[in-house]
C-alpha positions as CSV (number, residue, x, y, z in Angstrom):
1,M,16.5,-104.5,-21.7
2,S,14.7,-103.3,-24.4
3,T,11.4,-100.5,-25.0
4,G,9.4,-103.2,-26.5
5,E,9.9,-102.1,-30.0
6,P,11.5,-104.2,-32.5
7,G,15.0,-103.1,-32.6
8,V,15.1,-100.2,-30.0
9,H,17.2,-100.7,-27.4
10,A,17.8,-98.7,-24.1
11,G,20.9,-97.1,-23.6
12,A,23.6,-98.2,-20.5
13,T,21.6,-96.5,-18.0
14,G,18.8,-98.5,-18.2
15,T,16.3,-96.0,-19.7
16,E,13.2,-96.9,-21.4
17,D,12.8,-93.2,-23.0
18,P,14.2,-94.4,-26.6
19,G,14.8,-90.5,-27.5
20,P,12.9,-88.5,-30.1
21,L,14.6,-90.0,-33.3
22,L,14.1,-93.8,-31.8
23,R,10.3,-92.4,-30.8
24,L,10.1,-91.4,-34.5
25,V,11.4,-93.8,-36.6
26,H,11.6,-97.1,-33.8
27,R,14.2,-99.0,-35.5
28,Q,17.6,-98.6,-34.7
29,E,18.9,-99.5,-38.0
30,L,16.7,-96.9,-39.5
31,A,17.9,-94.2,-36.9
32,F,21.4,-95.2,-37.7
33,A,20.5,-94.6,-41.7
34,V,19.0,-91.1,-40.8
35,V,21.8,-90.0,-38.8
36,G,24.4,-90.9,-41.2
37,G,22.8,-89.8,-44.5
38,F,22.5,-86.4,-42.5
39,N,26.3,-86.8,-41.6
40,T,27.2,-87.7,-45.3
41,A,25.6,-84.3,-46.3
42,L,27.1,-82.6,-43.7
43,G,30.5,-83.8,-44.9
44,M,29.5,-82.7,-48.6
45,A,28.9,-79.6,-47.3
46,L,31.6,-78.9,-45.1
47,T,33.9,-80.0,-48.0
48,V,32.6,-77.7,-50.6
49,A,33.0,-74.6,-47.9
50,W,36.2,-75.3,-46.8
51,L,37.1,-75.2,-50.6
52,S,35.6,-72.1,-50.8
53,V,37.6,-70.8,-47.6
54,L,40.7,-72.3,-48.6
55,G,40.7,-71.0,-52.2
56,P,42.8,-72.7,-55.3
57,N,46.3,-72.7,-53.6
58,V,45.5,-75.3,-51.2
59,P,45.1,-78.6,-52.0
60,P,41.5,-80.2,-51.9
61,S,42.4,-82.7,-50.0
62,V,42.7,-80.5,-47.1
63,A,39.5,-79.7,-47.3
64,V,38.4,-83.1,-47.2
65,V,40.6,-83.5,-43.9
66,A,39.0,-80.4,-42.4
67,A,35.5,-81.5,-42.9
68,Y,36.4,-84.9,-41.8
69,G,37.7,-83.8,-38.6
70,I,34.2,-81.5,-37.9
71,S,31.9,-84.2,-39.3
72,I,33.5,-87.3,-37.3
73,V,32.5,-85.5,-34.0
74,I,29.4,-84.3,-34.6
75,A,28.4,-87.7,-36.2
76,F,29.4,-89.5,-33.0
77,V,27.5,-86.9,-30.9
78,L,24.5,-87.9,-33.2
79,H,25.0,-91.5,-33.1
80,R,26.0,-91.7,-29.3
81,T,22.7,-89.5,-28.3
82,L,20.3,-90.2,-30.8
83,V,21.1,-94.1,-32.0
84,F,22.9,-96.4,-29.6
85,R,21.8,-94.0,-26.4
86,V,24.7,-94.5,-23.9
87,R,26.5,-92.9,-21.3
88,G,29.9,-92.5,-19.8
89,H,33.5,-93.6,-21.2
90,V,32.9,-90.5,-23.9
91,M,36.6,-90.8,-24.9
92,R,36.9,-94.4,-25.1
93,D,34.1,-95.0,-27.3
94,F,35.3,-91.7,-29.4
95,L,38.6,-93.5,-30.0
96,R,36.8,-96.7,-31.1
97,F,34.0,-94.9,-33.2
98,V,37.0,-93.4,-35.1
99,A,38.5,-96.8,-35.3
100,V,35.3,-98.3,-36.9
101,N,35.1,-95.6,-39.2
102,S,38.7,-95.8,-40.4
103,G,38.1,-99.8,-40.9
104,G,35.2,-98.8,-42.6
105,L,37.1,-96.6,-45.1
106,L,39.7,-99.2,-45.5
107,L,37.0,-101.7,-46.4
108,N,35.5,-99.7,-48.8
109,I,39.1,-98.7,-50.6
110,V,40.1,-102.5,-50.4
111,L,36.4,-103.8,-51.6
112,L,36.0,-101.2,-54.5
113,E,39.7,-102.1,-55.6
114,L,38.5,-105.4,-55.6
115,A,35.0,-105.2,-57.7
116,V,36.5,-102.6,-60.3
117,S,40.1,-104.2,-60.6
118,V,39.8,-107.5,-60.1
119,L,36.2,-108.3,-61.1
120,G,35.9,-106.0,-64.0
121,C,32.8,-104.2,-62.5
122,P,31.7,-100.5,-63.1
123,A,32.9,-98.2,-60.8
124,K,29.8,-96.0,-60.0
125,P,27.5,-99.0,-59.4
126,S,30.2,-100.7,-57.5
127,A,31.0,-97.6,-55.3
128,V,27.1,-97.7,-54.3
129,V,27.1,-101.3,-53.6
130,V,30.1,-101.6,-51.9
131,M,29.3,-98.2,-49.9
132,G,26.1,-100.0,-48.7
133,L,27.6,-103.2,-47.4
134,V,30.4,-101.1,-45.6
135,A,27.1,-98.7,-44.0
136,I,26.0,-102.6,-42.8
137,V,29.2,-103.7,-41.2
138,S,29.3,-100.2,-39.8
139,F,26.4,-100.3,-38.1
140,F,27.0,-103.9,-36.2
141,G,31.0,-102.2,-35.8
142,H,29.4,-99.1,-34.1
143,R,26.8,-101.2,-31.9
144,Y,29.4,-103.9,-30.9
145,I,32.3,-102.1,-30.4
146,S,31.9,-98.1,-30.3
147,F,29.0,-98.0,-28.1
148,R,29.2,-101.6,-26.4
149,R,28.2,-101.7,-22.9
150,E,28.3,-105.1,-20.6
151,P,25.1,-106.1,-19.7
152,A,24.2,-104.8,-16.0
153,V,24.9,-107.8,-13.6
154,P,22.0,-107.8,-11.0
155,T,22.9,-107.3,-7.7
156,P,21.2,-109.7,-4.6
157,S,19.3,-106.8,-2.4
158,A,19.1,-107.3,1.4
159,G,16.0,-109.4,2.2
160,S,16.0,-111.1,-1.0
161,G,16.2,-114.3,0.3
162,V,19.8,-114.9,-0.8
163,E,22.2,-115.3,1.4
164,Q,25.9,-114.0,1.5
165,M,29.1,-115.0,3.0
C-alpha cells in the first residue's frame, strides 16, 4: 500500500500515516539518509565520549565497540519507526538489521581495499565514494531484508460472491 507520495510506503500495518519524518521529507530514501546521518554523528559522539570515559589505558577499539553497541540499537529503532514503519517481528528484524549492517561493513572494507590497493586510487576520496555506494546498498538491504514484509493476502469476506468449499 502506498501513501500516494513517491517513495513513501505504508508499513506492515497497512496504515496510511507515513509518520512525522516521512511527512517532512516525503521520500523513504531521504528519510533513510537523514536517520543514517544522525546515527553517524551519534556514533562519532559516543566514540569520543567512550574514549574520554575509558581513558588512555584502554585500547581505542573498545570505545568503538561500545559506541557501536549503543548506536546500532538506536539506528534500528529509528529506521524501524521513522523510515520503514513496520510492526511485529522485532527480534527477527533486529537480527536481520545487524546482518545487513555487518554486510555493509564487510563490503566497505573490501571495496575500499580494492580501490586503494588494487586500483591505486587515493584513500580519502575512495573512502567517501565507497561509503556512498555502501549506503545505497544498505538502504535496499534494509528495505528488502531487515524490514521486509510479505504483502497482505486478501481474504474473501462473507457475502462477497466468492464461494468457499
